[in-house]
N, C-alpha and C positions, 0 to 999 in steps of 0.2 A: 588179741586175747589178753595180753598183759595190761593194756589200757582198761579193758572191761573189768579186770580184777581190781585195779586201783580205784575205779569208780565205785565198785561195790564196797571196798574197804572204807573209802571216804564216807559213803552214805551210812555205813554202820557206825563209824566213829562219831559222825554228827548226831546220829540217833541216840547213842549212849550218852554223849555229852549233854544233850538236851534233857534226857531222862534223869541223869544225875542232878542237873540243875533244878528240876522240878521237885525231886525228892528232898534236896537240900533246903529249898525254900519252904517246903511243907514242914520240915523239922525245925527250921529256924525262921519263923515269919518276921521276927524283929531284927534278924541279922542283916549283914550287908548283901545287897543284890547287885551283881555286876551289870546285868542288863534289865532295865525297867520297861 
């Protein structure tokens, strides 16, 4: 059960990181992009 909780936490972390990346690129289209 602990492993399942870690997998869910990792999935949420990846989702939020990707979402923040998209918002940042929308706000700063001419800024630096870490992943092209």
